[in-house]
C-alpha positions in Angstrom: -30.2 -4.0 8.0 -34.2 -4.2 7.6 -36.2 -4.1 4.3 -37.4 -0.9 5.6 -33.8 0.3 6.2 -33.0 -0.5 3.0 -35.2 1.4 1.2 -34.6 4.7 3.0 -31.0 4.2 1.8 -30.2 6.7 -0.9 -31.2 5.1 -4.8 -27.5 5.3 -5.8 -26.4 3.2 -2.9 -29.2 0.6 -3.1 -27.7 0.0 -7.1 -24.4 0.0 -5.8 -25.3 -2.8 -3.7 -26.8 -4.8 -6.7 -23.8 -4.1 -8.7 -21.5 -5.0 -5.5 -23.5 -8.0 -4.9 -23.3 -9.4 -8.6 -19.3 -8.8 -8.9 -18.9 -10.5 -5.5 -21.1 -13.7 -6.7 -18.9 -13.5 -10.2 -22.0 -12.4 -12.3 -19.6 -9.9 -13.1 -15.9 -11.4 -13.8 -12.6 -9.2 -13.8 -12.1 -7.4 -17.0 -16.4 -7.3 -17.4 -18.0 -4.3 -18.3 -20.6 -3.2 -15.8 -23.8 -1.5 -17.1 -23.3 2.3 -17.9 -25.0 5.2 -16.9 -27.9 5.1 -19.7 -28.2 1.0 -18.9 -28.6 2.0 -15.1 -30.9 4.9 -15.6 -33.0 2.9 -18.0 -33.2 -0.4 -15.7 -33.9 1.5 -12.2 -35.7 4.3 -13.8 -32.9 7.1 -12.2 -31.9 10.4 -13.0 -27.9 10.1 -14.7 -26.7 11.5 -11.3 -28.0 8.9 -9.5 -26.5 6.4 -12.0 -23.3 8.3 -11.8 -22.8 8.2 -8.0 -23.8 4.6 -7.9 -20.8 3.4 -10.4 -18.6 5.9 -8.4 -19.1 4.2 -5.2 -17.6 1.2 -6.4 -14.9 2.7 -8.1 -14.1 4.1 -4.9 -14.1 0.9 -3.0 -11.7 -0.3 -5.5 -14.1 -2.7 -7.4 -14.2 -1.2 -10.5 -12.1 1.0 -12.9 -13.2 3.4 -15.5 -11.5 3.3 -19.0 -11.8 6.7 -20.8 -14.6 6.2 -23.6 -15.1 2.7 -23.0 -16.9 2.4 -19.7 -16.3 0.8 -16.3 -14.9 -2.6 -15.4 -14.7 -4.6 -13.1 -10.9 -4.4 -11.8 -8.9 -7.2 -12.6 -6.0 -6.2 -10.0 -5.3 -9.2 -7.9 -4.9 -7.7 -4.1 -1.3 -8.3 -2.6 -1.7 -10.4 0.7 0.8 -8.6 2.9 2.1 -11.2 5.6 3.2 -9.2 8.3 5.0 -11.0 10.6 6.7 -14.0 8.1 7.7 -11.6 5.9 10.6 -9.9 8.3 11.9 -13.3 9.7 15.9 -13.4 9.4 15.8 -16.4 7.2 14.7 -14.9 4.4 16.6 -11.5 4.1 19.5 -12.9 5.3 19.9 -15.6 2.8 19.6 -12.8 0.2 15.6 -12.6 -0.5 13.7 -9.6 -0.6 11.3 -9.5 1.9 8.4 -9.3 -1.0 9.5 -12.8 -2.4 6.7 -14.8 -1.0 4.0 -12.1 -1.4 4.9 -11.3 -5.1 5.3 -14.9 -6.6 5.8 -14.3 -10.1 4.1 -11.3 -10.3 5.9 -8.6 -12.1 7.2 -6.0 -9.4 9.0 -2.6 -10.2 10.6 -0.3 -7.7 11.0 2.7 -9.3 11.0 6.7 -8.5 14.3 5.7 -6.2 16.1 8.5 -4.5 18.4 8.3 -1.9 19.9 11.8 0.6 21.1 12.6 3.3 19.1 15.2 5.6 18.7 16.6 9.1 16.6 14.1 11.3 14.3 16.7 12.8 12.4 15.9 15.9 9.9 13.1 14.7 12.6 10.8 13.0 15.3 11.9 15.6 12.9 10.5 18.2 12.1 7.6 16.5 16.0 6.4 15.9 17.2 7.8 19.1 19.7 10.5 17.7 19.7 14.0 18.3 17.2 16.4 16.0 20.0 17.9 13.7 21.8 14.5 13.3 22.2 13.3 9.6 20.2 10.7 8.5 20.0 9.0 5.1 17.0 8.7 3.2 15.7 6.2 1.1 12.1 7.0 -0.9 11.1 4.5 -3.5 7.6 3.5 -5.4 6.6 0.0 -5.9 4.6 -0.9 -8.7 3.0 -4.0 -9.0 1.7 -5.6 -12.0 1.6 -1.9 -14.0 -0.4 -0.4 -10.8 1.5 1.9 -7.7 0.7 0.0 -4.6 3.3 1.4 -2.3 5.4 4.7 -1.2 8.1 3.7 1.1 10.5 6.2 3.1 13.1 4.8 5.4 15.2 6.4 7.7 18.9 5.3 9.3 21.5 7.1 10.9 23.8 8.7 8.1 26.9 8.1 10.2 25.9 4.2 10.6 25.4 3.8 6.5 27.5 6.1 4.7 29.7 4.9 2.1 28.0 1.9 2.5 25.6 -0.1 0.0 22.7 1.1 1.7 23.3 4.7 0.4 23.0 3.1 -3.3 19.8 3.0 -5.4 20.2 -1.0 -4.9 21.0 -2.2 -1.6 21.9 -5.7 -3.2 20.2 -9.2 -2.0 18.6 -9.6 1.2 18.2 -5.4 0.8 18.8 -3.1 3.6 18.5 -5.5 6.8 20.9 -7.7 5.1 23.5 -5.0 4.9 22.9 -3.7 8.1 23.7 -7.4 9.2 26.8 -7.2 7.5 27.6 -4.0 9.7 27.2 -5.5 12.8 23.6 -4.2 13.5 21.7 -6.8 12.6 17.8 -6.3 13.0 16.2 -8.6 15.8 13.2 -7.2 16.5 10.4 -5.1 14.7 7.5 -2.7 15.7 4.5 -1.5 13.4 2.1 0.6 14.0 -1.1 0.8 11.4 -3.7 3.6 10.4 -5.4 4.7 7.9 -6.3 7.8 6.7 -7.3 9.9 3.0 -4.5 10.3 0.8 -2.9 13.9 0.3 -2.9 15.0 -3.4 0.7 14.0 -3.6 -0.2 10.5 -2.8 -3.0 10.3 -5.2 -0.9 11.3 -8.0 1.8 9.0 -6.9 -0.1 5.9 -6.4 -2.8 6.7 -9.2 -5.7 6.6 -6.7 -9.4 6.7 -7.7 -11.5 9.8 -5.7 -12.4 8.1 -2.3 -9.6 5.8 -1.8 -8.0 5.6 1.4 -4.3 4.9 2.2 -2.8 2.4 5.2 0.2 3.8 6.2 2.7 1.7 8.6 5.0 3.1 10.5 8.1 0.0 11.3 11.2 0.7 13.3 13.9 -2.5 13.2 16.1 -3.1 16.8 19.1 -4.3 17.0 19.9 -7.0 20.0 20.6 -4.4 22.6 17.6 -2.7 21.7 18.8 -0.1 19.7 16.4 1.4 16.8 18.5 1.2 13.4 15.8 1.9 10.8 12.3 3.6 10.7 10.2 2.9 7.6 7.3 4.7 6.7 5.1 2.9 4.1 2.0 4.5 2.5 -0.3 1.7 0.8 -3.0 1.9 -1.7 -5.7 0.5 0.5 -7.8 -1.1 -2.3 -4.6 -2.8 -3.2 -3.9 -4.9 -0.1 -4.8 -7.4 2.3 -2.9 -7.4 5.4 -2.2 -10.6 7.2 -0.8 -11.3 10.8 -1.1 -14.9 11.7 0.5 -16.2 15.1 -0.2 -18.2 17.9 -2.0 -17.3 21.0 
């Protein structure tokens, strides 16, 4: 960007750029308080609305958080690095480990808002699982909270006839999770396909993930297949985009 292009940018964006650079360079460390609206008004000789917009840009990018009555602070939350390929390796869940184990390390992960129900598949889920639209499916809905912050909503769909009266229908599926239980039933997943897209969140997603205004979500749809190529699970995940780094490491 040329100097001329830079001067054409709105003042609030230029202020946000300077503050962002200061955060990324370490001038403001995680947990530090940023200059407030009055400070920015004085430093940059701008109106309050301009200062407020600049701070809002940084909150929307997930770099800062507002604390009522205290100001705006550099966000201390450490993004979660989601390793898309090794997290699903069979030697992990088959050995009783969660697919989260390597990513969370010793951080505090809580799964709450758990519901398990049986519903009619409907056209979309039926098409993914190769079932008739009227077929019953087991629906497992969960929210994942990391270090006290909601980061992920997850809904899994499985054929109810396949998992009825098994641990898959319980809130806690046991060591290794759903994939380990499917393997015990003779339906071991051997192949996964993920589709990823982004959009702005719905009102419900904003509330459940406690998203700041302007924060998008990442949607990941994963289908698990058995050896004959039969789909046995559809997992639809909604991620707080500001809480994740998506990593895919593979050979050429």
